[in-house]
PAZAPA-4460 file (N, C-alpha, C; in steps of 0.05 Angstrom, whole numbers, plus 32768, in hexadecimal, padded with zeros to 4 digits):
% residues 345
    n_x    n_y    n_z   ca_x   ca_y   ca_z    c_x    c_y    c_z   seq   type   mol
   8939   87C5   8661   8955   87CC   8667   895B   87EB   8666     1      X     A
   896F   87F7   866D   897B   880D   866F   8986   8816   8650     2      X     A
   897F   882F   864C   898D   883B   8633   8979   8832   8620     3      X     A
   8965   8825   861E   8951   8817   860A   8934   8830   860A     4      X     A
   893B   8845   8615   8922   8855   85FF   890B   8858   8616     5      X     A
   8912   8848   8636   88FF   884C   8640   88F1   8862   8650     6      X     A
   8906   887C   8650   88FC   8899   8659   88EC   88A1   8640     7      X     A
   88F2   889F   8628   88E2   88A3   8611   88C3   889B   8617     8      X     A
   88C4   8883   8617   88A7   8878   861B   8899   8880   8631     9      X     A
   889F   888A   863F   8898   8893   865A   8887   88B2   865C    10      X     A
   889C   88BF   864D   888D   88D1   8644   8878   88DC   862D    11      X     A
   887C   88C2   8623   8860   88C0   8604   884A   88B2   861F    12      X     A
   884B   88A3   862C   8834   88A3   8632   882D   88B3   8646    13      X     A
   883C   88C3   8656   8834   88E1   8667   8826   88F5   864E    14      X     A
   8832   88FB   863C   8825   8902   8625   8809   8907   861E    15      X     A
   8807   88E9   8616   87F6   88D7   8617   87D6   88DC   8629    16      X     A
   87D7   88E7   863C   87CB   88ED   8658   87D2   88E4   866B    17      X     A
   87E8   88CF   8674   87E2   88BE   8691   87FE   88CE   8694    18      X     A
   87F0   88CB   86B5   8803   88DC   86CD   881A   88D2   86D1    19      X     A
   8830   88E6   86D4   8847   88DD   86DF   884A   88DE   8701    20      X     A
   885C   88DB   870C   885F   88DB   872A   8861   8902   8728    21      X     A
   885F   8904   8745   8854   891C   8751   886D   892E   8748    22      X     A
   8865   8948   873F   8878   895D   8730   8889   8958   873F    23      X     A
   889B   895F   875E   88AD   8962   876C   88C2   8941   8764    24      X     A
   88B9   8934   8760   88BF   8915   8765   88CA   890C   8741    25      X     A
   88C1   890E   8731   88C0   890A   8718   88D9   891B   8709    26      X     A
   88F6   8906   86FE   8907   891C   86F3   8907   8919   86DB    27      X     A
   88F8   892B   86D1   88F7   8937   86AF   8907   8942   86A4    28      X     A
   891E   8951   86B6   8936   8960   86AF   8948   8957   869A    29      X     A
   894F   8962   8685   8966   8956   8673   8988   8950   868A    30      X     A
   8990   8936   8687   89A7   892D   8698   89B8   891F   8689    31      X     A
   89C8   8915   869B   89E8   890D   8687   89DE   88EF   8677    32      X     A
   89E5   88F3   865A   89DD   88DB   864F   89B5   88DA   8646    33      X     A
   89B2   88F2   8651   8991   88EF   8646   8985   890E   8649    34      X     A
   8988   8911   8631   898B   892D   862D   895D   8940   862D    35      X     A
   894F   8920   8622   8939   8924   8629   892C   8926   8645    36      X     A
   893A   891A   865D   892D   8916   8674   8932   88F4   8679    37      X     A
   8928   88EF   8686   891E   88D5   8699   890A   88CA   869F    38      X     A
   88F7   88E2   86AE   88D5   88DA   86A8   88DA   88BD   86BC    39      X     A
   88E4   88C1   86CB   88E1   88AB   86E9   88DD   88B1   8706    40      X     A
   88CF   88A5   870D   88D0   88AE   872E   88E3   88AA   8741    41      X     A
   88FA   88C2   874B   890B   88C4   875C   890B   88B9   8770    42      X     A
   88F6   88B3   877C   88F3   88A6   8792   88F6   8889   8796    43      X     A
   88E2   8884   877C   88E7   886B   8778   88FE   8859   876D    44      X     A
   88FE   885F   875C   8920   8864   874F   8930   885D   876F    45      X     A
   892C   8873   8778   8947   8865   8797   893E   884E   879F    46      X     A
   8927   8846   87A4   891B   8832   87B2   8921   8816   87A8    47      X     A
   8921   8818   878F   892B   87FF   8780   893F   87FD   8787    48      X     A
   8956   8817   8783   8979   8809   8784   8978   880A   87A2    49      X     A
   896A   8809   87B1   896F   8806   87D0   8966   87E9   87D5    50      X     A
   894D   87E2   87C9   8943   87C2   87C8   8952   87BA   87BC    51      X     A
   8963   87BB   87A3   897A   87A8   8798   898F   87A1   87AA    52      X     A
   899D   87B6   87B0   89AF   87B2   87CF   89A5   87A5   87E3    53      X     A
   8991   87A7   87E9   8984   878C   87FE   8988   8775   87F5    54      X     A
   897F   876C   87DF   897C   8758   87D6   899B   8745   87C5    55      X     A
   89A9   8761   87CD   89CD   8757   87C8   89CE   875B   87A8    56      X     A
   89CC   876D   879C   89D0   877D   8784   89D4   8795   8785    57      X     A
   89CF   879F   8770   89CF   87B8   8761   89C3   87C5   874B    58      X     A
   89C1   87DA   873A   89B5   87D8   871F   89C8   87D0   86FF    59      X     A
   89E7   87D2   870E   89EE   87C1   86FD   89FA   87A4   8704    60      X     A
   89F5   879B   871E   89FA   877E   8722   89DE   8770   872E    61      X     A
   89CD   8772   871C   89B1   876B   8728   89B1   8754   873B    62      X     A
   89A2   874C   8750   89A7   8730   8769   89A1   871E   8756    63      X     A
   89A6   8709   8764   899C   86ED   8757   8984   86E7   876E    64      X     A
   8975   86E1   8764   8952   86D8   876A   8942   86C5   875C    65      X     A
   8942   86B5   8773   892D   86A1   8772   8916   86A2   876C    66      X     A
   8902   868D   8767   88E3   8689   8766   88E2   8692   8785    67      X     A
   88CE   86A7   8782   88BE   86B3   87A3   88CC   86C4   87A9    68      X     A
   88DF   86CB   87A5   88F1   86E1   87AB   88E0   8702   87B8    69      X     A
   88CB   8708   87B4   88C7   8721   87B3   88AE   8718   87C7    70      X     A
   88A4   86F6   87D5   8897   86F8   87EE   88A6   86F4   8809    71      X     A
   88C6   86F6   8801   88D3   86F1   8812   88D9   8710   881E    72      X     A
   88D3   8724   8812   88E1   8738   8817   88D0   8745   883C    73      X     A
   88DE   874D   8844   88E0   8755   885F   88C7   8771   885B    74      X     A
   88B2   8764   886E   889A   876D   886E   889D   8794   8872    75      X     A
   88A9   8793   8884   88B7   87BA   888A   88B8   87C2   886B    76      X     A
   88C0   87BA   8853   88CF   87C2   8840   88B9   87C5   8833    77      X     A
   889F   87B0   8828   888D   87B5   881C   887B   87CD   8826    78      X     A
   8881   87D7   8842   886D   87EA   8850   8878   8806   8846    79      X     A
   889A   87FC   8847   88A0   881B   883B   88A1   8821   8818    80      X     A
   88A0   8810   8809   8897   880B   87F4   887F   881E   87EA    81      X     A
   8866   8810   87FD   8844   8817   87F9   8850   8833   87FB    82      X     A
   8856   8841   8818   885F   8861   8818   8864   886F   8802    83      X     A
   8880   8862   87F6   8887   8870   87E6   887E   8876   87D5    84      X     A
   886E   8866   87C5   885B   8861   87B7   8848   8873   87B1    85      X     A
   883E   887C   87CE   8822   8884   87D2   8830   88A8   87C9    86      X     A
   8844   88A8   87DA   8851   88C1   87DB   8858   88D5   87BB    87      X     A
   884E   88BF   87A0   885F   88C9   878D   8852   88C6   8778    88      X     A
   883A   88B2   877C   8822   88B2   876F   880B   88B1   877F    89      X     A
   87FA   88C6   8772   87DE   88C3   877E   87C4   88C5   876C    90      X     A
   87CC   88BC   8750   87BE   88BA   8741   87B1   8898   8746    91      X     A
   879B   889D   8735   8790   8877   8738   879C   8867   871D    92      X     A
   87A8   887C   8706   87B4   886D   86F1   87CE   8886   86ED    93      X     A
   87E7   8873   86E6   8800   8880   86E8   8812   8870   86D7    94      X     A
   8826   8885   86C5   8835   886F   86C1   8855   8876   86D0    95      X     A
   885F   8857   86D2   8879   885A   86EC   888B   8853   86D4    96      X     A
   88A0   8853   86C9   88C0   884A   86BD   88D0   8849   86CF    97      X     A
   88D7   8832   86D0   88F6   882E   86E2   88FF   8817   86CF    98      X     A
   8918   8819   86C9   8923   87F8   86B1   8928   87E8   86CD    99      X     A
   892C   87F0   86E7   892D   87D5   86F7   8918   87C9   8703   100      X     A
   8908   87CB   86F7   88E4   87BF   86FA   88EC   87A6   86EA   101      X     A
   88FF   87A7   86D5   8905   8791   86D0   8908   8779   86E3   102      X     A
   891E   8783   86F8   891F   876F   8707   890C   876C   871F   103      X     A
   8900   8784   8731   88F6   878B   873D   88DE   8786   873C   104      X     A
   88CA   8785   8725   88AA   8782   8726   889E   8771   8732   105      X     A
   88AC   8758   873E   8896   8741   874A   8896   8748   876E   106      X     A
   88AB   8761   8773   88A2   876C   8789   8890   8784   878D   107      X     A
   8890   8797   8779   8881   87AC   8777   8860   8798   876F   108      X     A
   885C   8787   875A   883E   877A   8759   8836   8778   8772   109      X     A
   884D   8769   8784   8840   8767   87AA   8832   8777   87B5   110      X     A
   883E   878C   87AB   883F   87B7   87BF   882A   87B6   87B7   111      X     A
   8824   87BC   879B   8807   87CD   8792   87F3   87BD   878A   112      X     A
   87F5   87A4   8795   87E3   878D   878B   87D1   8797   8769   113      X     A
   87DE   879B   875C   87CE   87A9   8742   87E0   8790   8729   114      X     A
   87CE   879A   8719   87DA   878D   86FB   87E0   8799   86E8   115      X     A
   87F4   879E   86E7   87FE   87B9   86DA   8800   87B2   86B8   116      X     A
   87FB   87CC   86A3   87FD   87C7   8686   8819   87CF   8684   117      X     A
   8828   87C5   8676   8841   87BE   866E   884B   87D3   8655   118      X     A
   8858   87D5   8656   8868   87E6   8636   888B   87E2   8635   119      X     A
   8892   87CC   8623   88A9   87C4   8625   88B7   87D0   8604   120      X     A
   88CA   87DE   860F   88DA   87F1   85F8   88F8   87DF   85F9   121      X     A
   8904   87D7   85E7   8919   87C7   85EA   8924   87D0   85CC   122      X     A
   8940   87CA   85CA   8953   87D9   85C2   896A   87B9   85BD   123      X     A
   897A   87C0   859D   8992   87B8   8595   89A5   87BA   85B3   124      X     A
   89A7   879C   85B9   89B8   87A1   85D6   89D6   87A7   85CE   125      X     A
   89DF   87A8   85B4   89FA   87BB   85B3   89FC   87DA   85B6   126      X     A
   89E3   87E2   85AB   89D8   8806   85AE   89D4   8805   85D2   127      X     A
   89CF   87F9   85D4   89CC   87FB   85F5   89E3   87F7   85FF   128      X     A
   89F9   87E1   85F7   8A12   87E4   8604   8A24   87F4   85FE   129      X     A
   8A1E   8804   85E8   8A2E   881A   85DB   8A28   8837   85EB   130      X     A
   8A10   883E   85F8   8A05   8851   8607   8A0A   884F   8623   131      X     A
   8A11   8837   862B   8A14   8836   8644   8A2E   883A   864F   132      X     A
   8A43   882F   863A   8A59   8837   8638   8A5D   8855   862B   133      X     A
   8A52   8858   8626   8A54   887C   8622   8A4D   8889   8640   134      X     A
   8A3F   888B   8648   8A2C   8897   8662   8A3D   8892   867F   135      X     A
   8A40   886C   867E   8A49   886C   869A   8A5F   885A   8698   136      X     A
   8A6A   885B   867F   8A8A   884D   867C   8A87   882E   8685   137      X     A
   8A77   8825   867E   8A72   8809   8684   8A7B   87F7   8667   138      X     A
   8A84   87E5   866D   8A8E   87D6   8659   8A81   87C6   8647   139      X     A
   8A81   87C0   8635   8A71   87B9   8622   8A67   8797   8628   140      X     A
   8A7C   8789   8630   8A6F   8770   863C   8A5C   8778   865A   141      X     A
   8A5D   8781   8667   8A4A   8782   8677   8A30   879A   866E   142      X     A
   8A38   87A0   865F   8A23   87A9   8659   8A0A   8794   8641   143      X     A
   8A1E   8787   8638   8A02   8770   8626   89FA   875D   8637   144      X     A
   8A0C   875C   8652   8A01   8743   8667   89EC   8752   867A   145      X     A
   89F1   876F   867E   89D6   8775   868A   89C3   8776   8676   146      X     A
   89B9   877E   865C   89A9   8778   864F   899D   8762   864D   147      X     A
   89AD   874E   864D   89A6   8734   864B   8998   8727   8664   148      X     A
   89A3   8732   8680   8990   8734   8693   897B   873E   8699   149      X     A
   897B   8751   8690   8962   876B   868F   8950   875E   8689   150      X     A
   8954   8754   866A   8941   874C   8659   892C   8732   8667   151      X     A
   8944   8720   8672   8938   8705   8679   8925   8707   868D   152      X     A
   8934   871C   86A1   891C   871D   86B9   8908   8729   86B1   153      X     A
   8910   8740   8698   88E6   8750   8695   88DB   8738   8689   154      X     A
   88E0   8734   8674   88C4   8715   8667   88C4   8700   867F   155      X     A
   88C9   86F9   868D   88C9   86E8   86A1   88AB   86F6   86AB   156      X     A
   88BA   870E   86BC   88A4   8724   86CB   888F   872B   86BF   157      X     A
   8894   8733   86AC   8874   8736   869B   885C   8726   868A   158      X     A
   886A   8705   8692   8858   86F4   8686   883C   86F0   869B   159      X     A
   8829   86F4   8680   8810   86F2   868C   8804   870D   8689   160      X     A
   8817   872C   8690   880A   873C   8688   880B   874A   866C   161      X     A
   87EE   875D   8665   87EB   8771   864B   8805   8784   8650   162      X     A
   8812   8777   8633   882E   8788   862B   882E   878D   861C   163      X     A
   883C   87A1   860F   883D   87B2   85F6   885E   87B4   85F0   164      X     A
   8866   879F   85D9   887F   87A1   85D3   8884   87B4   85BF   165      X     A
   8899   87C2   85BE   88A4   87CE   85A3   88C1   87D8   85A5   166      X     A
   88C8   87DA   858D   88ED   87E2   858C   88F2   87F8   858D   167      X     A
   8903   8806   859C   8915   8822   8599   890D   8836   8584   168      X     A
   891C   8829   856D   891A   8831   8557   8909   8838   8549   169      X     A
   88F0   8827   854D   88D8   882C   8540   88CC   8848   8550   170      X     A
   88D5   884B   8567   88CF   8863   856F   88DB   887B   8567   171      X     A
   88ED   8874   8569   88FC   8897   855B   88FD   889C   853E   172      X     A
   88F8   8885   8528   88EF   8887   8514   88D1   8891   850C   173      X     A
   88BF   8885   851A   88AB   8891   8519   8896   888E   8534   174      X     A
   8898   88A3   853C   888C   88AF   8560   8871   88AC   8557   175      X     A
   885E   88B3   8541   8841   88B8   8543   883B   889C   853F   176      X     A
   8847   888F   8536   883D   8870   8531   8845   885B   8545   177      X     A
   8855   8860   8558   885C   8853   856B   884A   885C   8582   178      X     A
   8841   8873   8584   882F   8889   8595   880D   8877   8591   179      X     A
   880C   886B   8574   87F2   886D   856F   87EC   8849   8577   180      X     A
   8806   8838   8577   87FE   8823   8585   87FC   881B   859B   181      X     A
   880F   8830   85A3   8802   8832   85C9   87ED   883F   85CE   182      X     A
   87E0   884D   85BE   87CE   885D   85CE   87AF   8847   85CB   183      X     A
   87BB   883B   85AD   879F   8828   85B2   87A2   880E   85C5   184      X     A
   87C1   8808   85D3   87C5   87F1   85E0   87B8   87FF   8601   185      X     A
   87BE   8811   8602   87B7   881F   861C   8797   8823   861F   186      X     A
   8787   8829   8607   876F   882C   8609   8762   880D   860C   187      X     A
   876E   87FC   8602   8763   87DF   85FC   875D   87D6   861E   188      X     A
   8774   87E0   8635   8774   87D9   8644   876C   87E8   8657   189      X     A
   875C   8801   8653   874B   880D   8661   8758   881F   866A   190      X     A
   8772   8833   8662   8776   8841   866E   876A   885C   8659   191      X     A
   8760   886D   8660   8757   8882   864C   8769   8890   864A   192      X     A
   876A   88A4   862E   877E   88B8   8628   8776   88D4   861C   193      X     A
   8780   88E4   861F   877B   8900   8611   877C   8900   85ED   194      X     A
   8780   8918   85E8   8783   8920   85CF   879E   8915   85C9   195      X     A
   879E   890B   85B4   87BE   8901   85AB   87C6   8912   8596   196      X     A
   87E7   891D   85B3   87EE   8935   85AF   8801   8934   8594   197      X     A
   87F9   8932   8582   8816   892E   8568   8824   8941   8569   198      X     A
   8822   8964   8575   8839   8974   856C   8847   8972   8580   199      X     A
   8843   896A   859B   8855   8964   85B4   8866   8946   85B3   200      X     A
   885C   8939   85A8   8866   891C   859F   8885   891E   8592   201      X     A
   887B   892D   8577   888C   8932   8562   88AB   8950   8574   202      X     A
   8899   8956   857F   88B5   896F   8592   88C8   8957   85A8   203      X     A
   88B9   894D   85A8   88C4   8939   85C2   88D7   891E   85BC   204      X     A
   88D2   8917   85A9   88E3   8900   8597   88FC   8909   8587   205      X     A
   890B   890E   858A   8929   891E   857C   8931   8905   8575   206      X     A
   892D   88FB   855E   8944   88E5   854C   895E   88E7   8553   207      X     A
   8969   8900   8557   8989   890A   855E   8993   8900   857D   208      X     A
   8982   88F6   8589   8988   88F2   85A4   898E   88D5   859F   209      X     A
   898B   88C5   858F   8995   88A6   8590   89B0   88A9   8588   210      X     A
   89C2   88A8   859F   89D7   88AD   8595   89EA   8899   8585   211      X     A
   89E1   887D   858A   89F1   8860   8580   89D5   8856   8574   212      X     A
   89E2   8846   855B   89D0   8838   8544   89E5   8829   853F   213      X     A
   89E8   8806   8543   89FD   87F5   8540   89EA   87F9   851C   214      X     A
   8A05   87E9   8514   8A04   87EA   84ED   89F5   87CF   84ED   215      X     A
   89E2   87C5   84DB   89D1   87AE   84D7   89E7   8792   84D8   216      X     A
   89FA   8796   84D7   8A06   877C   84D5   8A23   8778   84EA   217      X     A
   8A17   878C   8503   8A2A   8789   8515   8A26   8776   852B   218      X     A
   8A02   8775   8531   89FB   8765   853F   8A02   874B   853E   219      X     A
   89FF   873C   8523   8A09   8719   851C   8A26   8717   851C   220      X     A
   8A38   8737   851B   8A53   872D   851A   8A67   8735   8533   221      X     A
   8A51   8744   8547   8A62   874C   8562   8A6A   8731   856D   222      X     A
   8A85   8727   857A   8A87   8707   8588   8A79   870E   85A7   223      X     A
   8A77   8726   85B0   8A62   8720   85C5   8A44   8719   85C5   224      X     A
   8A37   871D   85AF   8A1F   8716   85B4   8A24   86FD   85AC   225      X     A
   8A22   86E0   85BD   8A1B   86D1   85C1   89F9   86CD   85B8   226      X     A
   89F6   86AE   85AC   89E1   869A   85A3   89C4   86A7   85B4   227      X     A
   89CC   869F   85D1   89B0   86AB   85E4   89AB   86C4   85DD   228      X     A
   89C3   86D7   85DF   89B8   86EA   85E1   89AA   86F6   85C4   229      X     A
   89A8   86E9   85AE   89A8   86ED   8598   8986   86E7   8593   230      X     A
   8983   86D0   85A2   8969   86BF   85A8   894F   86D5   85BF   231      X     A
   895F   86E2   85C0   894D   86EE   85D9   8948   8709   85C4   232      X     A
   895C   8717   85BF   8950   8734   85AA   8945   8721   858F   233      X     A
   8944   8715   8584   8931   8709   8574   8917   8707   8581   234      X     A
   8910   86F7   8598   88F9   86F1   85A7   88EB   8712   85AE   235      X     A
   88F8   8727   85B7   88EC   8735   85B1   88DB   873F   859E   236      X     A
   88EF   873F   8587   88E9   874B   856F   88CD   8739   8567   237      X     A
   88C7   8726   8572   88B7   8710   856E   88A0   871C   857A   238      X     A
   88A4   872A   8593   888B   8730   85AA   887B   8749   85A5   239      X     A
   8893   8748   8586   8885   876F   8580   8868   876E   857C   240      X     A
   885C   878F   8593   883D   8791   8582   8831   8782   85A7   241      X     A
   881E   8782   85A2   8803   8789   85C2   87FF   8768   85C7   242      X     A
   87FD   8769   85D6   87FA   874D   85EE   87E7   8749   8600   243      X     A
   87CA   873E   85FD   87BB   873A   861A   87C4   8731   863A   244      X     A
   87DA   8723   862B   87E4   8712   863F   87FF   8705   8635   245      X     A
   881B   8719   863A   882C   8709   8630   8836   86EC   8639   246      X     A
   883A   86DD   8617   8840   86C3   8628   885D   86C0   8638   247      X     A
   885A   86A6   8644   8874   86A1   865A   8887   8694   8645   248      X     A
   88A7   86A6   8643   88B2   869F   862E   88C6   8688   8634   249      X     A
   88D0   867D   8625   88E3   8667   8620   88FF   8675   861A   250      X     A
   890C   867A   8635   8925   8680   8630   8943   8670   8627   251      X     A
   8951   8672   861C   8967   8665   8620   8975   8669   8639   252      X     A
   898A   8654   863B   899F   865F   8654   89AA   8679   8651   253      X     A
   89BB   8680   8655   89CA   869C   8652   89E9   8692   8653   254      X     A
   89F7   8698   863A   8A19   8691   8632   8A24   8694   8653   255      X     A
   8A2D   8684   865B   8A42   8682   867F   8A48   8698   8685   256      X     A
   8A5B   86A2   866E   8A6D   86BD   8674   8A57   86DE   8682   257      X     A
   8A40   86D5   867B   8A2C   86F8   8684   8A22   86EC   869F   258      X     A
   8A20   86D6   86A8   8A14   86DA   86C5   8A2D   86D7   86D7   259      X     A
   8A44   86C6   86CF   8A5C   86CF   86DF   8A69   86F6   86D8   260      X     A
   8A5E   86FB   86CA   8A6A   871C   86C9   8A60   8730   86DB   261      X     A
   8A3F   871C   86E0   8A30   872E   86ED   8A39   872E   8709   262      X     A
   8A3C   8711   8710   8A42   8705   8731   8A59   871B   8734   263      X     A
   8A6E   871C   8728   8A81   872F   872B   8A80   8748   8732   264      X     A
   8A6B   875A   871D   8A60   876F   8725   8A51   8770   8744   265      X     A
   8A46   875E   874E   8A36   8763   8765   8A4B   875F   877A   266      X     A
   8A5E   874D   8775   8A70   874C   878F   8A7B   8769   878F   267      X     A
   8A86   876D   8778   8A91   878B   8779   8A87   87A5   8784   268      X     A
   8A6A   879B   877F   8A52   87AF   878B   8A51   87B7   87AB   269      X     A
   8A56   878F   87B4   8A54   8795   87CD   8A6B   8795   87E1   270      X     A
   8A8A   8799   87CE   8A98   87A0   87D7   8AA1   87BB   87E4   271      X     A
   8A91   87CA   87CA   8A92   87EA   87CC   8A86   87FB   87DB   272      X     A
   8A68   87ED   87E5   8A5A   87E8   87FB   8A5F   87EA   8815   273      X     A
   8A71   87D8   8815   8A81   87CE   8831   8A9C   87E9   8838   274      X     A
   8A9E   87E8   8824   8AB8   87FD   881F   8AB4   881E   8823   275      X     A
   8A9B   8826   8817   8A89   882F   8828   8A86   8840   883D   276      X     A
   8A76   882E   8848   8A6C   882E   8862   8A86   882E   8878   277      X     A
   8A99   8820   886E   8AB1   881F   8882   8ABC   8845   8885   278      X     A
   8AC2   884D   8869   8AC3   8863   8860   8AB6   8880   886F   279      X     A
   8A9E   8874   8878   8A84   888C   8883   8A95   8883   88A0   280      X     A
   8A91   8868   88A7   8A8D   886C   88C9   8AAD   8877   88D3   281      X     A
   8AC2   8872   88C3   8AE0   8887   88C9   8ADC   88A6   88C4   282      X     A
   8AC6   88AF   88B9   8ACF   88CA   88AA   8AB7   88DD   88B4   283      X     A
   8AA8   88D1   88BD   8A83   88D6   88C5   8A8B   88E1   88E1   284      X     A
   8A7D   88F1   88ED   8A7D   88F9   8911   8A63   88E2   8914   285      X     A
   8A68   88D7   892F   8A58   88CA   8934   8A39   88E3   8937   286      X     A
   8A2F   88D8   8934   8A07   88DD   8931   8A02   88EC   8951   287      X     A
   89F7   8904   8952   89EB   891C   8965   89E1   8905   8984   288      X     A
   89D1   88F4   8976   89C8   88E3   898A   89D2   88CE   8991   289      X     A
   89E9   88C5   898D   89FC   88B6   8999   8A15   88CE   89AD   290      X     A
   8A1D   88D9   89A3   8A2D   88F2   89B2   8A20   88F7   89CD   291      X     A
   89FC   8903   89C2   89F7   8907   89E1   89F7   88F0   89F7   292      X     A
   89F3   88D4   89ED   89F0   88C1   89F8   8A0D   88B9   8A0E   293      X     A
   8A23   88C0   89F6   8A3C   88B8   8A05   8A40   88DA   8A1F   294      X     A
   8A33   88EF   8A1B   8A3E   8905   8A2E   8A2C   8902   8A45   295      X     A
   8A15   88EE   8A3E   8A09   88EC   8A56   8A12   88D0   8A63   296      X     A
   8A1D   88C6   8A5A   8A29   88A3   8A67   8A40   88B8   8A74   297      X     A
   8A53   88CB   8A6F   8A67   88D2   8A7A   8A61   88EA   8A8D   298      X     A
   8A41   88F2   8A8D   8A3A   8908   8AA2   8A31   88F3   8ABD   299      X     A
   8A22   88E2   8AAE   8A1F   88C9   8ACC   8A31   88BF   8AD6   300      X     A
   8A4D   88C2   8ACA   8A5B   88B1   8AD5   8A6E   88C5   8AE3   301      X     A
   8A71   88D9   8AD4   8A7F   88F4   8AEB   8A6F   88F4   8B07   302      X     A
   8A55   88FA   8B05   8A43   88F7   8B18   8A48   88E6   8B30   303      X     A
   8A4A   88CA   8B25   8A56   88BC   8B3B   8A69   88B8   8B4D   304      X     A
   8A81   88C1   8B3E   8AA6   88C3   8B46   8A96   88DE   8B59   305      X     A
   8A8F   88EE   8B52   8A8C   8909   8B64   8A7E   8904   8B85   306      X     A
   8A62   88EF   8B7F   8A58   88E7   8B93   8A6C   88D3   8BAD   307      X     A
   8A82   88C1   8B9E   8A8E   88B0   8BA0   8AA4   88C7   8BB8   308      X     A
   8AAF   88D6   8BAD   8AC4   88EB   8BB0   8AB3   88EF   8BC9   309      X     A
   8AA0   88FF   8BCB   8A8A   890F   8BE1   8A8C   88F8   8BF4   310      X     A
   8A88   88E0   8BF4   8A83   88D0   8C07   8AA3   88C8   8C1A   311      X     A
   8AB3   88C5   8C04   8AD2   88C5   8C0B   8ADC   88D6   8C24   312      X     A
   8AD8   88EC   8C1C   8ADA   8900   8C23   8ACE   8907   8C3D   313      X     A
   8AB1   8905   8C43   8AA3   8905   8C5B   8AB3   88EE   8C73   314      X     A
   8ABA   88DA   8C66   8AC8   88C7   8C7C   8ADD   88D1   8C83   315      X     A
   8AF7   88DE   8C6E   8B06   88E1   8C70   8B06   88F4   8C8D   316      X     A
   8AF3   890A   8C8D   8AED   8922   8CA2   8AE5   8914   8CB7   317      X     A
   8AD9   88FD   8CBF   8ACE   88E9   8CD1   8AE8   88DF   8CDD   318      X     A
   8B05   88DA   8CCD   8B14   88CB   8CDB   8B24   88DC   8CE4   319      X     A
   8B28   88F9   8CD5   8B39   890F   8CE3   8B2C   8915   8CFF   320      X     A
   8B0A   8919   8CFC   8B04   891D   8D1F   8B08   8905   8D34   321      X     A
   8B0F   88F3   8D2A   8B0A   88DE   8D33   8B22   88E0   8D56   322      X     A
   8B21   88D0   8D6B   8B2F   88D5   8D82   8B46   88C8   8D77   323      X     A
   8B4B   88AE   8D76   8B5C   88A0   8D6C   8B71   88A3   8D53   324      X     A
   8B61   88B9   8D43   8B6F   88C6   8D2C   8B87   88E3   8D3B   325      X     A
   8B76   88EF   8D4D   8B88   890C   8D5A   8B9E   88F9   8D71   326      X     A
   8B96   88E3   8D7F   8BA1   88D9   8D95   8BC3   88CC   8D8A   327      X     A
   8BB8   88BF   8D6D   8BCF   88B7   8D61   8BDF   88C5   8D59   328      X     A
   8BE1   88DF   8D49   8BEC   88EC   8D39   8C0A   88F7   8D47   329      X     A
   8C0E   88F5   8D61   8C27   88FE   8D69   8C3B   88E6   8D64   330      X     A
   8C35   88CA   8D65   8C3F   88B5   8D5C   8C40   88B3   8D3B   331      X     A
   8C31   88BC   8D32   8C34   88B9   8D16   8C4B   88D2   8D0F   332      X     A
   8C4B   88EA   8D13   8C58   88FA   8D0D   8C7D   88EE   8D13   333      X     A
   8C7B   88E6   8D2F   8C94   88DD   8D38   8CA3   88C7   8D1E   334      X     A
   8C8E   88B8   8D1B   8C9A   889D   8D0E   8CA2   88A2   8CE7   335      X     A
   8C8F   88C0   8CE7   8C92   88C4   8CCB   8CB4   88D6   8CCD   336      X     A
   8CB9   88DE   8CDF   8CD3   88E9   8CE2   8CE5   88E0   8CEC   337      X     A
   8CE6   88C1   8CF2   8CF9   88AA   8CFB   8CFD   88A3   8CDB   338      X     A
   8CED   88A0   8CCE   8CF4   8897   8CAD   8D04   88A7   8C9B   339      X     A
   8CF8   88C9   8CA6   8D10   88D7   8C99   8D2A   88D6   8CA4   340      X     A
   8D2F   88CF   8CB4   8D48   88D1   8CC3   8D56   88B8   8CBA   341      X     A
   8D4C   889D   8CBB   8D54   8889   8CAE   8D5B   888C   8C9A   342      X     A
   8D46   8897   8C7F   8D51   8899   8C6C   8D66   88AC   8C66   343      X     A
   8D6F   88BF   8C74   8D85   88D1   8C6E   8D9F   88C1   8C78   344      X     A
   8DA0   88B3   8C87   8DB5   889B   8C90   8DBE   888D   8C7B   345      X     A
***
């Protein structure tokens, strides 16, 4: 889930010797709400955002997805995904961090035809909600609903895969021990690492960056922490450590207001996108190609009218030159004078 320490884990895997995406793509600079950098692929993050929109949601209102949804995605989207991935990852082994993959992992497994080795870092949902509120002004209820949805999808989508599960607080409190377990897990799964970089790890992990940590009793006393959410939080704690094949979880049904809140957030996102599209149509000048087509059509119409005028002018000249027109001219002049005289009377 967002705000759970995924950026820190991605950088630690990278410090252990696993490459990130190409330098021009990786977002490693300090950013709002993440002073140590995001350490993620900008191109793939944008692709995931677009995929979530095509599926009817967004990052803060994940779409409703049924079984086998990934196989039903347009083949053209698969091709774009493969091209995007190849453009930013050029090594056979890589680390890719994006919380959106909690939702979209089935799609990427189809795209990459790979069996990923996965690392899950989880955090107290109250801390996640507080961080989301501080960074993005997201209400606590929505933050908790998102934690619930992302974690449910994550656990389902990782079933049967090699997974290391660890809490964010342990990473901050003892980063060297966290990295020792991480290194052992990766090595056991055939990912060979460089020398253990103790000093680099300690320089990177700054306990002062952990801005929010709920009091020990807050989780049990907060009225928004439902029984199902508490059960999932406990499930994560019980799963701590390495798994050769993560077991399929038995998840409780979510409390009713959480899916309803996310559904409202999806409707709002759709309405916002439609409004933005209308604003763009009203304020954005037509594309150059459209203007060129319109000008070409107008030029064609002008040429047609000019040819029509030439034909009419030639016919009129023939009429003026005809005998009937010349001989009848005195009569027409006399008739015109007679009409003027009658009008005066």
